[in-house]
N, C-alpha and C positions, 0 to 999 in steps of 0.2 A: 425683708420680704423673701419668702421661700416659694418656689414654683415646684409643684410635684407632677410628675408625669404619670399618667395612668395608662397602663397597658391592659388592653382587654383582648382575650382570645376570641376569635370568631367561633361561633357555634358550629359544630360538626354539621356538614350538609347531610341532608337525608334524601334518599330516592325512594319513591313508592312505586311498586309494580303491582297491578291488579292481575289475578290469576284465576283460571278455571281449568278444567281438564281438556285441553286442546293443544295441538301442535304449535299453533300460533302463540298461545299463552306461555308455553314452555320455552319457545324461542325468545319471547319478550323477557321472561325471567332470566334466562341465561345472558341475554344482552345487558339487562339492568345490573346483574351481578358483576359482569366485567366492567361496566361503566362505574360502578360504585367503588371497585378496586382502583381504577385509574384516578377517580376524584378523591380517594380516601374518605368516602362517604358511608353512612349507615344505609343498608338496603332494608326496607320495610316491605314485606310481601303480605298482600291483603287478598283474602278469598272471601267474597260476600256471598251470602245465601239468604233466601227469602222463604219463610214458612209457606208450605203448599196451601194452607187454609188459614185465613184470618179469623181471629175470635171475634165474636160479637161484642159490642161495647158493654152489654149487660151480663156477659158470662162471668162466672165465678173465677176469681183469680186463683192461681195455683199452678203447680207443675203440669205442663201439657206433655203426655207421654209421646205424642206424635212429634211435637216440637223438639223434644229431647232427642228422639231418634234422628230427626233431620240435622240437628246440631252435630251429633256423632258422625253422621255421614259427611257433613261439611268438614269436620276435623280430619276424617279419614282421607277425603279428597285432597285436602291441603298437604297432608303427610305424603301422599302418593306423588303429588306434584313436586314437592321438595326432594323426595328420594329420586325421582326421575331426572331432576336438574343437577343434584349434587351428590348423589350416592348416599351411603350410609352415614357419612359425617358431614354435617353442615359447616360451612366456612364461618370463620369469625365475622362479626360486624353485620349479621343478618338477623332480623326479627321477623316473626310471622304472626298473623292475626287472622282469626275467623271472625267475621263481622256479620251480624244479622241486619238485614235491610236490602233494599234495592242497590245493585251494584253502582248505578249512576250516582246515587246520593251518597253512598259510602265513600266512593272514590273522590267525588267532588269535595267532600268534607275533609278527607285526608290530605288533599292537595293543598290545603290553606297553609300548612306548616312544613312545606317540603320545597326542595329546589327543583325536582323533576318528577313527572308522572309518566310511567311507561305502560303501554297496553299492547297486546297482540291482536292482529287481524289477518284473516286469510286474504291472499292476493286476488282471489276471484271475486271480490266485493262488486267490481264493475258489472259482472255478469248478472247480479241481482238487481241492477238499476239503481243501487244506492252505493255511495262512495265508502260507507262504513256502517257497522252495526249500531244499534240504539245506545249501547253503553259508550262507545267511542264518540258518536255524535253529541250525546249529552255532556261528555267530558270536554269536548271541543268548545262547547258553549260555556261551561260553568267551572272548569279547572282554574285554580288560582296560581298556577305555575306553568312553565313550559310542559308540552305534551309531546311524547315521542311514541310513534306507532310503528311497531315491528310487524312486517307482513311475512306470510309464508304461503306457499301454494296450497290450494285445496287438496286434501288427502296426503299431505306431506307427512313423512314419518317424523316423530319427535327427534330433536338433535341428539346425537351420541354424547354421553357425559364425558367431560374433560377434553372437549375439542374446542380450539379457539373460535370465537364468534366473529364472522366477518360482516361488516356493515356496508351496504352499497348505497 
């Protein structure tokens, strides 16, 4: 009788960060990148966008020129966010996605296969009478992994590229 040992490699952990064009989002991206390096994890950057106008159910299917322009704008936004965080050269181990749909739903869905979801929020949320914005509140309810919220003060300038991130 022979016993065989089966050695399995654990799958590489993945961190998902939701981004938009804001200082808080940029801070979250930079924090998530630093955390991914520490954990030797893949960082997946998600920028969700919603079409401004929904098509009627009876509309003829085909390319929507307005939707195409919105998708291009979303791609441009993501490229600008990535350049602001990393400069001209993106570090290894980072993937980026422009996803059509409500940010809350997109991020909740992406959280299913990940070890950590990271979002940015301004620190002045208490002044609005709510602890967090609608995307963060929805992710707090429906994320399928731990959620980290990185805060910045309202009106804060985006962080300088290549400066260590401090977490308090």
